[in-house]
N, C-alpha and C positions, 0 to 999 in steps of 0.2 A: 606591804603597802596596802592600806585600806582605802576604799573609794566611797564617796558619799552615795547614799541610797538612791539619789535622783541625779539627773543630769543637770549640771550647772548651766547658767545662762550662756548661750552661744553667741558668737559674733552675729549681729543682726543682719538679715538679708539686705543687700544694698550698701552695707557699710564699706567705707573706703579703708578701713583698718584691715590690711591683708597680711600683716606680719604676725607670726606665731612665736611666742616666747618659748624658752626651753621647757617650761612647765605647762605648756598649753594642754597636752593630753591629760595631765593630771587634773588640771582645773576642769576640763570638759568631761572627764571621766569616760574615757574610751571604753574602760572595762564595763561600764553600765550599758554601753551600746551592744556589747557582746553577751550580756547576761541572759538573753533569750535567743541563743544562736540559731535555733530551728524555726523561729517565728518568721512568717512570710512578710511581715510588715517592714522588716529591715534588711535581712540577709536573704535576698531572693536568688534562686538559681534553679534552672530547669523547671520552673513552676509558672511560667508565663501563660496567660490565657490563650486558648486556641482562637483562630480567626473566626469572626462572626460569619457563618455560612449564608446569612441572609443579606449580607452587604452586596449591593449592586454597583459595581464599578468595574472598569475595564482591566484593572490589575488584579482582580480577584473574581474571575469568572468561574463557572462550574468546573471547567477543565482544570486539573492540577498543574498543567503546564501552559501558561498563557503564551500566546503568539509573540515572539520577540519584537516583531515589527510593530505590533500594537502597543507593546510596552514602550518602545522607543518613541512612537508618536505621542503617547500619553505624557511622557516626560517632557518632550519638546513643547507640547501645548502648555505645560506648566512653566515654561521658560528655562528648562534645564537642558543645556547642550549635552548631546549623547555621542558615544563612540562605540564601535563594535568590540566585543571581547572574543578571544579565541573560543571556538565551539567547545562547550563543556568545561571551560576553565574560567578562572577569575582574572586572568591577565589579558592585556590588550591584544587585539588581533595583530598578527605578525606584520612587520614592515615589508615593503617590496625589497627586491634584491639590492637595488641601489642604496636605499635608506639604511640597510643593514650593514653597510660597509663602515669600517673604522674611520673615524674622523668626520662622519656625517652628522649634521646638527639640524634640528627641526626649523630653526630660524632661517636657515639658508636653503630650505627644501621647497621645490615647486609642487611637490605632491599634494600638500594640503590645499593650496589655491586651485589645484586641478581636480579637487574633489575626491582624492584618495584618503584612506583612513590611516595612513602611516603616522607614526609618532603618538599613538594612543590618545590621551585626553587633549593633547595639543590640537588634534584634528576635530574635536567635538563640535557638533552643529545642532541647530534647531531647524534646518532647511528640510522641508517635507520631501522634496524630490530626491535630495541626496540620501535621506533616510530610507526611502523606498528602494533606491539603487543598492545601498549597502546591505539591507536586510532581505534582499531577494536571493541571496546566495544560499546554497544547501551544502552542508547543514547550516542552518541559520545561526549566526553568532549571538552571544548574549549581549546585554546592554550595560554599558558603563556610563556614569554621569560625572562630568567634570565639575567638581565642587566649587572651585573659585569662580568661574564664569557664571555658574548657576546661583551665586550668592548664598551658598549653603555651608554649614559646618555640621558634620555628623559625628556623634559620639558612638564609637565602635567598641562595644562591651564584649570581652572575650570570657570564655568559661573553660579554659584549658586546665587539665589536671597536671599541674607542674608544681614543683617545690616553691615555697615562698622565697623571694629575694631578700637581700639584706634590708633591714628595717628602714634605712634612709631612702630606699627605692619604692616603698609602698605608697607614700604620699609625698612626692618631692617637695622639699622646703618645709615640711612639717615633721618635727622630731618625734620619734616614738621610743620612749625609754625601754630599757631591758625588763623593767618590772611589769610592763603591759603584757597580759596574756593574750596571744593572738590565735588561740585555739578556735577553730571554726572559720577563720578567714581563708578562703580557698580560691577566689577568682575575682574578675572585674566587677561582677554584680555586687560583691561584698565591699570592695574598696570604694566604689562609687557611692554605695548606700551610706557608708560611714562618713565619707566626705560631705555628702548632702546633709546628714544628720548633724554634723558639727557646724554646719551653716544654718541650722534650724529649718530645714526644708526636706522635701522628699526626693528620692532618687529619680533622675531622668528615665530610668527603666520603667517607672510607674506613671510616667506622664502620658495620660490618655488624650491630651489636647494637641498632640503632635503626631506626625507620622513615625511609626515604629515598625521595624522589619526584623523578623526572626531569621537568623542565619542557619544554614544546614548543620553547622557544628554546635549549635545550641547557644550561640551568642546573640547579640541584639544590636541593631543599628538604630539610633535615635536621631532623627533628622530635625534640624533647626535652621531658621533663617539667620544668616550671618549678621545682618543689621545694616542699615544705610551707611555707606562709606567705609564699612569694615570688612576685613578679611582675616581669617585665622589660619595659622600655619599647621601643617600636618605634624603628627608625632606618633611614636610607638610607646605603649605603656611600659615596655621593657628597655627603652632606650636609656643609655647612660647620659644623654643630654636632656633635651626638652621632653617633658612628660607630665600628664595630669595625675594619673594614678596607675598602679600596677594592673596590667591586663585591661587597660582602657586606652584605646587608640583614638586619635583625632584625625578626621579626614576634612581637609579644607583646601586652601589655596595651594596649588602645586600637586594636587592629587585627585583621585576619583573614588567613587563609591559604586557598588553594584546596585542596579535598579531593582526595586521590588518587582516580583514576578519573574525574575531571571532564574533560569535553571542551569546548574552546573552538574558535573559528574557526582558531586557530593549531595545534591538536592536543590530545593527551590528556596529562594529568598522570599519569605511569606509575610505580607503586611498583617499587622495585628489590629484588632478592634475595627472601628469604622472611620477613624480619622485618616485622611490621605493628604493633608496639607501640613507642611512644616510650620510650626509655631515660631514666634520670635524667640531668640535665645534668652533664657532666663537671666536676670541681672546677676544673680549670685554665681551662675556658671560663667558668665562673661568675666566677672572679677577673678574667678579661679583660673581661667584660661590666660588672663592678662598676667596674673601673679606668676604663672609657670612659663611665661615667655612665648605664648602662642599668638599674641596680637601682632599681625603683620605691620611693618612700617613701610608703606608704599613709597617708592622712589619718586622724585620729581620728574617731570617730563623730560627735562634736559639732562637728567642723570639716571642712566639705566641701572637696574638693580645689580649689585655685585654678589657673586657667589663666593663665600668665604672658604679658604683652604685651611684645614686643621693646622695649628702651629707647628706640630712635628713634621708634617708634610712640607710646609713652607720652608722650614729650616733645612730639610733635606734638599729641596730645590736650590736654595741659596748655596748649599754645599757643592753644587756643580762648579761654582767658582770661576775665577779668571775672566777671560773675554767671552765666555759662553753664555752671555746674558740672554740672547735671543732664544737659545735652546732651553734655558731655564724657564723663560716665560712661556714657551710652547708647552712644556711639561706642566707648568702651574695651571695653564688654561684647562687642560684635560683633567687634572686632579680636582679642579673646582667642580667639574661636572660630576665626578664621583662623589665628592663631599655633599653635593646638593641632594643626593639620594637619601640623606638622613631625614628629610622631611616626611617620608612615608615608608612603610615596610614593604609595599608592593606598588607596582604600576609606575616605577620611576626609571626602568631600564638599567638597573644597577649593573647587572652582568655585562651588558653591552658597553656601558660607559667605562667599567673597570678594564674590560678587554681592550677597548680603544686606547685608554691611557697607557696600559702595558705595552701595546703595539707601538705607540708613539715613543715610549721610553726605550724600547728595544732598538728602534731605529736610531735614536740619539746615542745609545751605547755603541752601536755598530759604526757610527760616524766619528767616534772618539770625543763626543761633546758631553758625555755624561758617564759617570762611573756606575758599574753594576750595583755596588753597595748603596750609593745615593738613590738610585732608581728604585731598588727593592724597598728601601726604608720609606721613601715617599709614598709609593703605591700601597704598602701595607698600612701606613698611618691613615691615609685617606679612606681605605677600605674599612678599617676598624672603626673610624668615625661614622661612616655611613651604615655599616652593618656590624655592630659590636657582637662578639661571640660567634662569628662565622669565619674564623681564621682559616680552617681547612678549605672551605669552599673558595674563599678569596685567594688563598695561596695558589690553588690550582688554576684559577683564571689568570692570575699574574704570571705564573710560569709559562702558560700557553701563549699569552700575549707577548711576553718578552722574547720567547723563542721565535715566534712568527715575525715580529718586528726586526729582530736581529738579522734576518735574511734580506732586509731592505733598508740600507742605511738612510738616515733622514738628516738633512741639513736645513737650517733656517731658510724658508722660501719653498721647501718641498723636497720630495725625493727625486733623484735623477732618473 
């Protein structure tokens, strides 16, 4: 297959034509985009500029480790609700003992209204007094920002040294023929750069007009405003479901992002350049996020949002059969909590939710209202939907939860 020496006309920025035909890459000449694979203008990786040491702002002081409370206040002043992270880690600070119990849900918890940090980003706040109280602990926790309430969408670009996925997972919804040479395509910087080039623009990684934060692992967080009345769903670039591009995660509604200036055991999240304000989301990127299923559809006030259960899990619940409808509904409720973790790769409490679901299923098995096979199938399907490719981890959690729940029979209405 020969390719034209120049790149053909791409879909114009802002166009509503979002569908790509089978020959799209041939017409756009993806090969020409790879013709200069080492050039920094297209395929950037590990070559981002260092922070401007002359920048005077509170998230880039002379000290290499900014004070977390100062970072939290800076975020709050920007209108971004914050919550503590576990010291040295990227995960939310631990729940209290009561909140860690199986079956406990943030919507029914008094801890948040009482000023505790339980339930991660659900407890995020901009209240100065509460921030002072939370970040007066030692060692001081890191800072997480709740993206949805903050009106943010963050493009999380990874640079992991892993093998390429199947071609249909590189740019979901965009076919990549076998004749296309993918030599040089290595990470999220590359996939995002190619996607941007196909849309006739530059990669968000090069956007100096918005807040960009270098991660300790060599990745990049590119912060944007979600837009008036808009919210965007989270996703993982390796997800079998919703995804923008391989090794490009989306942090939005139902998730959180680590604040610039935060230090973990792996290093500091360092802002680049001089811009500290998220710019409006570029129109072309909004179109791509919409095309790939990231645009949130807010429920009406009279209709609370529904968490979808994967079809296989739903079928397994129905398989409980007979007059055990209430038991099946109880299991479906906790399975929906597990399935909801598919919106983000971290910060969703996946392990706790899966353990809670398995604990519930174990109790229903012990009471004779659910078969072991139906329970195991339902739990495994929900776990695979939320965390594809993590079978061994999920299976271990399921076994433990089922075993613990089996010691406490559960009947509709509660345990005796």
